[in-house]
C-alpha positions as CSV (number, residue, x, y, z in Angstrom):
1,M,40.4,-134.9,-17.4
2,S,38.3,-136.1,-20.3
3,S,38.6,-135.4,-23.9
4,F,35.8,-135.3,-26.4
5,S,35.3,-134.1,-30.0
6,G,32.5,-132.9,-32.1
7,K,30.2,-129.9,-32.4
8,E,30.1,-129.4,-28.6
9,S,33.8,-128.9,-28.4
10,L,33.7,-125.7,-30.4
11,G,34.4,-122.5,-28.5
12,K,32.9,-119.1,-29.0
13,S,35.5,-118.4,-31.6
14,G,34.1,-121.3,-33.7
15,K,37.4,-123.3,-33.3
16,R,37.9,-126.5,-31.4
17,W,38.9,-125.6,-27.9
18,E,42.4,-126.8,-28.4
19,E,42.9,-124.3,-31.2
20,D,41.1,-121.4,-29.5
21,P,43.4,-118.4,-28.8
22,L,42.3,-118.2,-25.1
23,A,43.0,-121.9,-24.6
24,T,46.5,-121.3,-26.0
25,Q,47.0,-118.1,-24.0
26,Y,46.1,-119.7,-20.7
27,E,47.8,-123.0,-21.6
28,V,44.6,-125.1,-21.3
29,T,45.6,-128.7,-21.8
30,G,42.3,-130.5,-21.0
31,L,38.7,-130.1,-19.8
32,P,37.6,-131.5,-16.5
33,E,34.7,-133.9,-16.3
34,Q,31.4,-132.5,-15.2
35,W,29.6,-134.8,-12.8
36,L,25.9,-133.9,-12.2
37,I,24.8,-135.4,-8.9
38,A,21.1,-135.5,-7.8
39,R,20.0,-134.3,-4.4
40,D,19.7,-137.9,-3.3
41,G,23.4,-138.5,-4.2
42,K,22.9,-140.5,-7.3
43,L,24.9,-139.8,-10.4
44,I,22.8,-138.2,-13.1
45,S,25.5,-137.8,-15.7
46,H,29.3,-137.7,-16.0
47,N,29.6,-136.8,-19.7
48,A,26.8,-134.4,-20.7
49,R,27.8,-131.1,-22.2
50,G,26.1,-128.2,-23.9
51,E,22.3,-128.4,-24.3
52,K,22.1,-131.9,-22.9
53,L,23.8,-130.8,-19.6
54,E,21.5,-127.7,-19.5
55,S,18.5,-129.9,-19.8
56,L,19.7,-132.3,-17.2
57,V,20.4,-129.5,-14.7
58,E,16.9,-128.0,-15.3
59,D,15.3,-131.5,-14.7
60,A,17.4,-132.0,-11.5
61,L,16.4,-128.6,-10.2
62,K,12.7,-129.6,-10.7
63,G,13.3,-132.7,-8.7
64,S,13.6,-135.1,-11.6
65,S,16.8,-136.9,-12.3
66,G,16.2,-137.0,-16.1
67,D,18.0,-139.3,-18.5
68,R,21.2,-141.0,-17.5
């Protein structure tokens, strides 16, 4: 599990994920890492979140590995 902070850690409620009522209700204690792997097996990213992750996925689906 990885931890991170900042704007991208805000949930839909506008609170940090650790303070979000759903995280509390479901006893969420961490967020898993998201590894984006290219079709050729190379690691594109292991820490992108939010808009950056979305952009990298779009690039990967177009056949480009994008920024690492």
